[in-house]
MIZAFI-641558 format. One line per field, with one value per residue: x, y, z of N, C-alpha, C, O, CB in turn; residue number from 1; chain. Coordinates in steps of 0.02 Angstrom, whole numbers, always signed. Glycine has a CB too. Example, Ala and Ser with C-alpha at 12.3 -4.5 7.8 and 13.67 -1.06 7.14 Angstrom:
# residues 2
n_X <- [+660;+642]
n_Y <- [-284;-112]
n_Z <- [+390;+354]
ca_X <- [+615;+684]
ca_Y <- [-225;-53]
ca_Z <- [+390;+357]
c_X <- [+660;+645]
c_Y <- [-165;+2]
c_Z <- [+390;+394]
o_X <- [+712;+670]
o_Y <- [-166;+57]
o_Z <- [+423;+402]
cb_X <- [+565;+704]
cb_Y <- [-224;-30]
cb_Z <- [+452;+286]
pos <- [1;2]
unit <- [A;A]
# end
This chain:
# residues 201
n_X <- [-150;-235;-204;-72;-90;-163;-69;+26;-45;-61;+72;+100;+11;+64;+187;+146;+103;+213;+322;+291;+283;+413;+484;+427;+425;+485;+422;+290;+300;+347;+239;+144;+190;+181;+48;+25;+50;-2;-35;-88;-126;-34;-100;-144;-187;-275;-194;-42;-17;+90;+138;+205;+358;+486;+611;+675;+626;+489;+454;+547;+509;+379;+404;+471;+364;+287;+368;+366;+243;+120;+28;-112;-155;-40;+6;+67;+32;+98;+109;+95;+112;+164;+339;+452;+476;+440;+430;+360;+325;+281;+330;+467;+481;+444;+554;+650;+587;+587;+725;+743;+691;+555;+431;+385;+254;+187;+166;+68;+30;-7;-18;-59;-83;-63;-69;-109;-245;-280;-201;-278;-403;-371;-311;-419;-493;-414;-425;-561;-564;-492;-559;-523;-533;-469;-327;-154;-81;+64;+170;+263;+307;+266;+167;+69;-57;-139;-141;-206;-333;-379;-385;-482;-590;-612;-634;-729;-831;-811;-686;-564;-441;-274;-154;+17;+149;+317;+451;+585;+649;+707;+653;+625;+529;+566;+639;+617;+601;+724;+791;+809;+754;+663;+579;+522;+450;+354;+284;+236;+154;+59;-2;-64;-148;-235;-298;-363;-451;-530;-574;-590;-505]
n_Y <- [+1923;+1812;+1786;+1744;+1627;+1550;+1536;+1464;+1345;+1303;+1277;+1171;+1076;+1062;+1008;+886;+823;+829;+768;+624;+597;+622;+528;+408;+410;+330;+204;+243;+295;+183;+94;+166;+158;+21;+4;+10;-114;-275;-444;-602;-771;-886;-971;-1091;-1027;-986;-908;-810;-641;-515;-358;-217;-127;-67;-122;-279;-352;-385;-462;-569;-629;-667;-758;-854;-903;-955;-1058;-1139;-1192;-1128;-1074;-1134;-1149;-1142;-1016;-848;-676;-532;-364;-195;-44;+61;+103;+153;+187;+38;-35;-106;-107;-233;-314;-301;-360;-487;-530;-544;-641;-750;-770;-814;-937;-962;-1035;-976;-998;-995;-865;-720;-562;-400;-251;-118;-37;+105;+133;+75;+50;+34;-78;-173;-165;-200;-322;-392;-408;-503;-611;-641;-677;-797;-870;-875;-881;-846;-767;-734;-594;-504;-385;-241;-229;-105;-63;-154;-160;-58;-97;-221;-181;-103;-197;-282;-195;-168;-297;-353;-478;-579;-630;-719;-652;-656;-586;-569;-500;-458;-544;-515;-362;-198;-102;-63;-75;-39;+101;+180;+315;+370;+356;+418;+366;+273;+355;+432;+334;+292;+413;+447;+337;+348;+468;+428;+334;+414;+481;+373;+340;+455;+482;+359;+300]
n_Z <- [+1951;+1929;+1798;+1809;+1883;+1793;+1693;+1764;+1789;+1659;+1623;+1709;+1659;+1531;+1563;+1618;+1505;+1419;+1485;+1501;+1362;+1322;+1398;+1356;+1219;+1122;+1134;+1104;+972;+905;+921;+850;+717;+698;+684;+551;+504;+450;+462;+411;+466;+377;+240;+113;-50;-202;-287;-288;-259;-302;-256;-341;-309;-194;-239;-235;-127;-103;-215;-205;-84;-116;-220;-147;-67;-170;-219;-109;-118;-89;-175;-242;-374;-442;-487;-503;-483;-549;-515;-578;-665;-807;-824;-900;-1074;-1155;-1044;-896;-718;-684;-788;-771;-646;-683;-759;-658;-580;-667;-674;-544;-552;-575;-672;-835;-877;-760;-725;-716;-781;-723;-789;-789;-678;-568;-438;-271;-260;-395;-420;-351;-420;-556;-535;-488;-606;-672;-585;-598;-732;-732;-640;-505;-327;-211;-133;-95;-34;-63;+2;+63;+239;+304;+219;+221;+295;+239;+105;+117;+166;+60;-45;+11;+15;-122;-174;-94;-18;-105;-137;-50;+52;+98;+198;+178;+219;+165;+242;+257;+260;+217;+295;+466;+611;+741;+815;+702;+678;+686;+570;+409;+286;+335;+411;+309;+240;+336;+367;+240;+215;+318;+279;+161;+215;+290;+186;+129;+234;+236;+102;+47;-45]
ca_X <- [-140;-270;-166;-13;-113;-181;-6;+56;-83;-45;+139;+95;-22;+112;+238;+115;+99;+279;+368;+279;+301;+486;+507;+401;+415;+506;+368;+232;+314;+352;+171;+109;+210;+157;-22;+25;+68;-54;-15;-133;-97;-23;-137;-143;-237;-271;-141;-3;-14;+148;+133;+269;+388;+540;+662;+664;+605;+421;+457;+585;+469;+323;+431;+483;+300;+266;+409;+345;+180;+61;-19;-143;-161;+28;+10;+79;+14;+144;+71;+132;+106;+221;+398;+481;+474;+391;+437;+316;+351;+265;+375;+533;+476;+443;+623;+684;+554;+614;+793;+739;+669;+483;+414;+349;+183;+157;+164;+18;+51;-55;+30;-92;-95;-17;-83;-131;-315;-281;-177;-335;-453;-349;-301;-486;-510;-378;-454;-625;-549;-468;-602;-490;-575;-429;-260;-107;-54;+132;+194;+309;+274;+233;+113;+27;-126;-176;-152;-257;-397;-400;-405;-545;-643;-625;-657;-784;-827;-805;-619;-530;-377;-227;-98;+82;+203;+384;+482;+651;+639;+752;+616;+619;+483;+601;+680;+609;+604;+794;+819;+774;+715;+607;+532;+487;+403;+299;+245;+201;+101;+5;-38;-107;-200;-285;-335;-407;-504;-575;-603;-603;-459]
ca_Y <- [+1862;+1759;+1770;+1706;+1561;+1514;+1519;+1412;+1283;+1282;+1248;+1106;+1031;+1050;+962;+820;+793;+827;+721;+556;+592;+619;+465;+349;+425;+272;+155;+271;+299;+114;+68;+202;+130;-48;+6;+2;-184;-325;-510;-658;-838;-907;-1029;-1095;-989;-1001;-872;-762;-576;-477;-288;-188;-79;-87;-161;-351;-389;-412;-515;-627;-664;-698;-816;-904;-933;-994;-1120;-1181;-1223;-1095;-1056;-1197;-1152;-1134;-952;-786;-615;-477;-302;-132;-14;+86;+133;+194;+154;-16;-74;-96;-138;-304;-348;-304;-411;-552;-548;-568;-703;-802;-781;-851;-1005;-969;-1049;-920;-1015;-983;-793;-678;-492;-343;-200;-54;-1;+158;+144;+14;+40;+5;-147;-215;-165;-237;-391;-422;-428;-565;-664;-660;-710;-865;-904;-883;-856;-829;-744;-712;-530;-492;-316;-224;-227;-41;-53;-215;-151;-18;-139;-271;-147;-82;-258;-304;-149;-177;-365;-371;-545;-629;-658;-726;-618;-671;-538;-600;-452;-487;-554;-483;-296;-145;-62;-91;-35;-13;+161;+203;+388;+391;+344;+461;+327;+243;+410;+450;+280;+293;+474;+442;+287;+376;+518;+391;+303;+466;+492;+315;+347;+512;+479;+290;+274]
ca_Z <- [+1989;+1895;+1737;+1830;+1903;+1732;+1660;+1805;+1776;+1590;+1623;+1741;+1611;+1478;+1591;+1626;+1439;+1388;+1519;+1477;+1292;+1319;+1428;+1322;+1148;+1082;+1137;+1071;+901;+880;+917;+797;+652;+693;+663;+478;+488;+458;+436;+425;+468;+308;+218;+39;-88;-274;-322;-249;-292;-278;-275;-362;-263;-148;-273;-244;-66;-110;-264;-181;-34;-152;-255;-95;-51;-228;-220;-52;-136;-59;-229;-262;-447;-469;-523;-467;-521;-537;-529;-585;-731;-845;-793;-954;-1138;-1156;-982;-839;-657;-685;-835;-740;-594;-717;-776;-598;-560;-711;-650;-482;-565;-582;-743;-867;-880;-694;-712;-747;-772;-718;-811;-799;-616;-546;-367;-238;-279;-462;-411;-332;-473;-615;-514;-485;-674;-687;-544;-629;-796;-720;-592;-440;-271;-152;-149;-44;-56;-37;-4;+117;+305;+319;+170;+223;+318;+191;+46;+134;+171;-7;-81;+41;-6;-194;-191;-51;+10;-159;-139;+15;+47;+151;+197;+194;+204;+160;+308;+258;+231;+240;+344;+533;+652;+799;+804;+633;+675;+686;+503;+361;+239;+372;+426;+247;+225;+384;+359;+176;+221;+359;+240;+115;+256;+306;+124;+123;+284;+220;+35;+28;-96]
c_X <- [-173;-233;-106;-33;-131;-118;+28;+22;-67;+23;+140;+64;+26;+165;+210;+108;+169;+324;+354;+297;+376;+511;+487;+391;+433;+452;+308;+242;+318;+283;+132;+126;+184;+83;-27;+34;+9;-32;-66;-93;-92;-59;-135;-200;-228;-210;-105;+1;+43;+142;+202;+293;+444;+589;+643;+633;+536;+422;+490;+546;+410;+345;+446;+419;+276;+304;+391;+276;+117;+9;-49;-147;-94;+34;+29;+59;+63;+111;+117;+132;+170;+277;+429;+482;+421;+391;+383;+349;+339;+313;+446;+535;+476;+513;+660;+653;+580;+685;+794;+710;+594;+468;+372;+274;+147;+144;+109;+37;-9;-13;-1;-93;-41;-28;-105;-204;-320;-251;-235;-386;-433;-333;-367;-508;-477;-408;-520;-613;-530;-511;-570;-533;-535;-359;-219;-76;+13;+152;+243;+272;+235;+173;+58;-45;-167;-191;-207;-326;-423;-423;-472;-603;-662;-658;-713;-776;-819;-738;-590;-459;-335;-168;-34;+138;+271;+417;+550;+645;+691;+719;+612;+575;+519;+646;+674;+618;+675;+826;+777;+729;+654;+555;+490;+433;+342;+255;+205;+143;+43;-35;-86;-163;-255;-328;-385;-465;-556;-612;-617;-559;-388]
c_Y <- [+1802;+1737;+1727;+1635;+1519;+1491;+1461;+1345;+1256;+1249;+1179;+1054;+1012;+1000;+891;+784;+780;+773;+648;+546;+584;+551;+404;+360;+367;+220;+179;+272;+230;+83;+101;+172;+59;-52;-7;-70;-230;-390;-562;-722;-863;-972;-1032;-1054;-1005;-971;-826;-697;-536;-405;-259;-138;-110;-136;-235;-386;-419;-471;-577;-665;-699;-761;-873;-940;-977;-1060;-1167;-1212;-1192;-1075;-1121;-1205;-1143;-1071;-896;-728;-561;-413;-242;-107;+14;+117;+181;+153;+100;-57;-56;-127;-213;-343;-353;-356;-481;-576;-576;-634;-761;-821;-824;-921;-1016;-983;-992;-934;-1003;-910;-759;-605;-445;-281;-131;-10;+51;+173;+77;-1;+9;-65;-194;-221;-209;-310;-428;-446;-495;-623;-688;-699;-783;-903;-917;-851;-839;-808;-729;-648;-517;-420;-303;-219;-163;-27;-106;-202;-112;-59;-190;-239;-126;-143;-284;-260;-160;-245;-390;-441;-599;-665;-662;-698;-634;-623;-573;-551;-485;-489;-522;-416;-247;-105;-99;-46;-4;+46;+189;+278;+415;+385;+380;+421;+296;+296;+428;+398;+283;+354;+473;+393;+312;+428;+484;+356;+353;+480;+434;+319;+399;+501;+408;+264;+296]
c_Z <- [+1954;+1833;+1754;+1848;+1842;+1695;+1697;+1792;+1706;+1587;+1656;+1693;+1554;+1501;+1597;+1559;+1411;+1419;+1498;+1403;+1283;+1343;+1387;+1246;+1103;+1078;+1096;+995;+869;+871;+860;+729;+644;+677;+588;+457;+499;+424;+458;+437;+396;+293;+142;+8;-161;-306;-273;-290;-261;-303;-291;-309;-222;-180;-275;-184;-72;-158;-237;-127;-68;-189;-205;-76;-108;-230;-163;-64;-108;-111;-257;-338;-481;-512;-476;-513;-500;-559;-538;-655;-759;-802;-844;-1018;-1138;-1092;-932;-778;-659;-731;-807;-684;-625;-734;-716;-574;-602;-691;-587;-490;-570;-656;-772;-869;-814;-680;-751;-732;-770;-730;-820;-736;-601;-472;-337;-255;-348;-463;-398;-388;-532;-598;-510;-554;-692;-648;-575;-693;-785;-669;-525;-385;-208;-174;-87;-71;-22;-51;+53;+183;+318;+273;+177;+244;+266;+128;+59;+135;+102;-48;-55;+17;-79;-207;-147;-22;-42;-158;-68;+8;+109;+145;+220;+177;+205;+229;+313;+222;+258;+296;+410;+575;+712;+779;+733;+626;+674;+617;+451;+314;+273;+390;+366;+231;+271;+374;+293;+181;+264;+320;+191;+153;+273;+244;+114;+172;+262;+154;+11;-28;-79]
o_X <- [-144;-230;-90;+2;-117;-114;+56;+55;-62;+32;+175;+88;+29;+185;+244;+109;+183;+361;+401;+323;+400;+555;+524;+354;+401;+437;+278;+197;+296;+269;+93;+81;+166;+58;-78;+26;-26;-13;-85;-33;-141;-51;-125;-253;-178;-176;-134;+21;+43;+142;+251;+253;+449;+606;+598;+616;+525;+393;+464;+550;+392;+310;+434;+418;+247;+273;+400;+253;+65;-48;-15;-142;-90;+63;+10;+68;+69;+87;+172;+151;+225;+264;+432;+487;+363;+357;+362;+394;+382;+335;+480;+585;+503;+530;+696;+689;+592;+704;+839;+704;+571;+491;+329;+234;+86;+114;+102;+57;-55;+25;+27;-104;+17;+1;-119;-222;-361;-273;-242;-410;-472;-339;-372;-539;-508;-416;-533;-648;-550;-499;-589;-565;-565;-335;-246;-48;+18;+150;+263;+212;+178;+133;+7;-91;-224;-246;-250;-374;-483;-475;-515;-657;-721;-705;-743;-720;-819;-734;-593;-422;-358;-135;-31;+172;+282;+412;+571;+638;+716;+753;+598;+584;+502;+685;+722;+639;+687;+883;+716;+672;+599;+495;+429;+378;+286;+193;+148;+89;-15;-96;-141;-219;-314;-389;-442;-522;-616;-672;-653;-575;-341]
o_Y <- [+1748;+1677;+1680;+1587;+1459;+1435;+1416;+1293;+1196;+1198;+1134;+998;+955;+955;+842;+722;+727;+738;+613;+493;+545;+521;+355;+323;+355;+195;+141;+252;+219;+51;+69;+161;+39;-105;-32;-86;-227;-390;-565;-726;-861;-1022;-981;-1048;-1036;-1003;-805;-698;-524;-393;-276;-110;-171;-187;-254;-445;-475;-524;-633;-727;-756;-811;-931;-1002;-1031;-1113;-1228;-1253;-1225;-1061;-1157;-1260;-1137;-1072;-895;-731;-544;-408;-239;-143;-5;+151;+242;+91;+114;-108;+2;-168;-252;-397;-404;-391;-528;-634;-626;-677;-816;-879;-864;-959;-1073;-945;-964;-888;-1002;-893;-769;-589;-450;-260;-89;+51;+43;+221;+29;-59;-36;-107;-246;-275;-250;-354;-487;-499;-538;-678;-748;-748;-826;-963;-965;-800;-821;-830;-715;-648;-519;-397;-350;-206;-166;+17;-102;-230;-131;-56;-201;-267;-131;-140;-306;-285;-161;-249;-442;-461;-658;-724;-613;-719;-626;-621;-602;-560;-534;-442;-503;-414;-254;-77;-159;+15;+52;+41;+218;+302;+474;+407;+372;+440;+294;+284;+437;+415;+278;+347;+494;+406;+300;+431;+508;+349;+336;+489;+445;+303;+389;+510;+398;+212;+280]
o_Z <- [+1950;+1817;+1717;+1831;+1839;+1670;+1666;+1785;+1695;+1553;+1634;+1688;+1533;+1463;+1583;+1556;+1383;+1384;+1479;+1384;+1241;+1311;+1383;+1214;+1052;+1023;+1058;+957;+813;+820;+825;+688;+588;+659;+564;+398;+549;+366;+517;+421;+359;+328;+110;+37;-181;-346;-223;-348;-200;-363;-258;-271;-215;-149;-313;-189;-48;-144;-244;-124;-49;-190;-220;-71;-97;-241;-169;-24;-104;-93;-293;-364;-542;-566;-417;-574;-441;-616;-509;-701;-738;-753;-832;-1016;-1122;-1087;-927;-784;-638;-714;-817;-675;-596;-725;-721;-550;-575;-690;-576;-442;-570;-699;-738;-863;-811;-628;-812;-676;-811;-686;-854;-742;-618;-446;-373;-264;-359;-501;-430;-403;-555;-640;-526;-560;-722;-675;-578;-707;-825;-657;-490;-397;-157;-226;-33;-126;+39;-108;+88;+184;+341;+288;+144;+214;+252;+101;+16;+107;+89;-81;-94;+1;-96;-248;-162;-4;-25;-176;-30;-37;+165;+93;+274;+126;+240;+268;+368;+160;+314;+339;+412;+575;+732;+732;+707;+574;+663;+607;+449;+304;+244;+385;+371;+210;+248;+372;+291;+156;+248;+327;+180;+127;+270;+251;+94;+153;+269;+151;-38;-57;-115]
cb_X <- [-168;-341;-144;+21;-174;-224;+41;+52;-158;-47;+188;+52;-85;+145;+261;+46;+60;+312;+360;+206;+275;+517;+480;+335;+454;+569;+347;+218;+378;+394;+134;+128;+287;+171;-54;+80;+127;-122;+56;-184;-140;+53;-211;-150;-229;-333;-169;+69;-83;+215;+99;+262;+336;+511;+729;+729;+607;+373;+493;+652;+445;+293;+496;+514;+247;+279;+483;+344;+182;+82;+16;-214;-210;+47;-58;+155;-60;+212;+22;+202;+56;+197;+450;+553;+543;+404;+506;+245;+317;+193;+377;+553;+412;+400;+661;+679;+478;+612;+829;+697;+694;+445;+376;+375;+175;+202;+231;-54;+98;-93;+61;-162;-99;-26;-137;-123;-354;-242;-125;-368;-466;-288;-265;-536;-490;-303;-466;-667;-493;-396;-624;-419;-628;-425;-263;-52;-104;+183;+135;+345;+325;+283;+142;+57;-127;-138;-86;-242;-392;-342;-351;-541;-621;-559;-599;-849;-889;-815;-572;-529;-386;-204;-114;+91;+201;+427;+488;+704;+569;+773;+546;+689;+426;+643;+754;+541;+567;+833;+823;+825;+759;+633;+570;+537;+437;+327;+290;+250;+129;+33;+11;-65;-169;-250;-288;-367;-475;-536;-557;-674;-479]
cb_Y <- [+1870;+1781;+1834;+1741;+1567;+1558;+1580;+1431;+1296;+1343;+1295;+1111;+1065;+1115;+986;+828;+838;+894;+727;+538;+652;+675;+458;+329;+487;+241;+142;+342;+337;+71;+80;+277;+130;-85;+74;+45;-207;-301;-528;-668;-888;-915;-1028;-1168;-911;-976;-832;-789;-538;-510;-247;-153;-51;-118;-153;-384;-342;-357;-491;-604;-615;-649;-797;-870;-879;-955;-1103;-1139;-1292;-1034;-1015;-1202;-1098;-1195;-936;-779;-593;-489;-289;-139;+39;+137;+78;+218;+124;-61;-63;-128;-107;-315;-312;-234;-400;-549;-486;-514;-696;-780;-714;-812;-1049;-905;-1116;-908;-1088;-1012;-762;-695;-471;-341;-221;-65;-50;+221;+199;+20;+106;+50;-151;-186;-93;-203;-394;-371;-374;-557;-638;-597;-673;-863;-968;-852;-906;-889;-681;-767;-472;-541;-265;-157;-237;+16;-55;-265;-114;+46;-175;-303;-86;-46;-312;-304;-76;-172;-412;-367;-558;-595;-615;-801;-541;-746;-477;-668;-395;-446;-627;-529;-270;-98;-45;-101;-78;-68;+144;+182;+418;+349;+268;+501;+271;+209;+473;+456;+212;+293;+535;+420;+222;+407;+565;+340;+275;+531;+498;+250;+366;+577;+513;+283;+299]
cb_Z <- [+2060;+1877;+1702;+1890;+1951;+1686;+1658;+1880;+1783;+1542;+1660;+1807;+1581;+1457;+1660;+1658;+1391;+1393;+1596;+1488;+1253;+1360;+1499;+1353;+1128;+1111;+1210;+1096;+888;+928;+983;+798;+645;+758;+681;+448;+532;+429;+461;+368;+513;+294;+243;+17;-75;-310;-381;-232;-285;-301;-218;-430;-217;-87;-238;-260;-7;-136;-327;-153;+20;-201;-294;-32;-35;-293;-217;+11;-116;-20;-285;-233;-471;-511;-558;-444;-508;-575;-474;-561;-729;-893;-771;-935;-1156;-1216;-951;-852;-595;-709;-903;-712;-553;-780;-803;-542;-566;-784;-638;-432;-513;-557;-749;-938;-902;-640;-729;-720;-829;-648;-875;-822;-558;-588;-357;-161;-276;-511;-353;-269;-498;-646;-445;-456;-725;-669;-472;-643;-833;-697;-620;-441;-255;-102;-193;-29;-42;-71;-3;+101;+359;+314;+99;+268;+385;+172;+26;+203;+217;-44;-74;+118;+4;-233;-185;-90;+50;-226;-184;+39;+39;+149;+242;+156;+255;+111;+322;+225;+247;+182;+319;+565;+675;+832;+819;+606;+734;+736;+488;+319;+208;+436;+451;+189;+232;+456;+361;+120;+251;+423;+202;+76;+320;+329;+64;+135;+352;+218;-14;+9;-167]
pos <- [1;2;3;4;5;6;7;8;9;10;11;12;13;14;15;16;17;18;19;20;21;22;23;24;25;26;27;28;29;30;31;32;33;34;35;36;37;38;39;40;41;42;43;44;45;46;47;48;49;50;51;52;53;54;55;56;57;58;59;60;61;62;63;64;65;66;67;68;69;70;71;72;73;74;75;76;77;78;79;80;81;82;83;84;85;86;87;88;89;90;91;92;93;94;95;96;97;98;99;100;101;102;103;104;105;106;107;108;109;110;111;112;113;114;115;116;117;118;119;120;121;122;123;124;125;126;127;128;129;130;131;132;133;134;135;136;137;138;139;140;141;142;143;144;145;146;147;148;149;150;151;152;153;154;155;156;157;158;159;160;161;162;163;164;165;166;167;168;169;170;171;172;173;174;175;176;177;178;179;180;181;182;183;184;185;186;187;188;189;190;191;192;193;194;195;196;197;198;199;200;201]
unit <- [A;A;A;A;A;A;A;A;A;A;A;A;A;A;A;A;A;A;A;A;A;A;A;A;A;A;A;A;A;A;A;A;A;A;A;A;A;A;A;A;A;A;A;A;A;A;A;A;A;A;A;A;A;A;A;A;A;A;A;A;A;A;A;A;A;A;A;A;A;A;A;A;A;A;A;A;A;A;A;A;A;A;A;A;A;A;A;A;A;A;A;A;A;A;A;A;A;A;A;A;A;A;A;A;A;A;A;A;A;A;A;A;A;A;A;A;A;A;A;A;A;A;A;A;A;A;A;A;A;A;A;A;A;A;A;A;A;A;A;A;A;A;A;A;A;A;A;A;A;A;A;A;A;A;A;A;A;A;A;A;A;A;A;A;A;A;A;A;A;A;A;A;A;A;A;A;A;A;A;A;A;A;A;A;A;A;A;A;A;A;A;A;A;A;A;A;A;A;A;A;A]
# end
């Protein structure tokens, strides 16, 4: 009898958990993914830093901000290490930036990084070399919070960092769990976030 009562209580508890999850799973999952998003109020900074990845959306938004005059020193830093042969992500981004009308003298390349942490480390070297003290970081919406936290950790209080994730992205927070590409992005980003929480990189 006791076993039956315990089983009955367990089933009731399971129902109390499962029913709300079923009814509100959309809201819960949407909120979970939005945890990955971080955006600051846009303000001028010395330089705009565009992280490699996601084809052209990051670059095109960063170029838009550059043309609007948000970079006080009229410079953008394009980041990203080797792709193949002599090409780097940064050099490929430069080709597109030039096509979009950015003057070559306005472009600085960071061509060694293979991770977001290295993006921050090698970008910091460039900032020190040129004496820059503030930056606008441009990346994808789902990558924005982790990128901001990593840059803050690497650069400490020496550099003012403004997060400006791309406004036009293939990724959408609403109903992301229904689309394979979006699911992959969110799950991959959370796994990297957990690694950052535990190991600090």
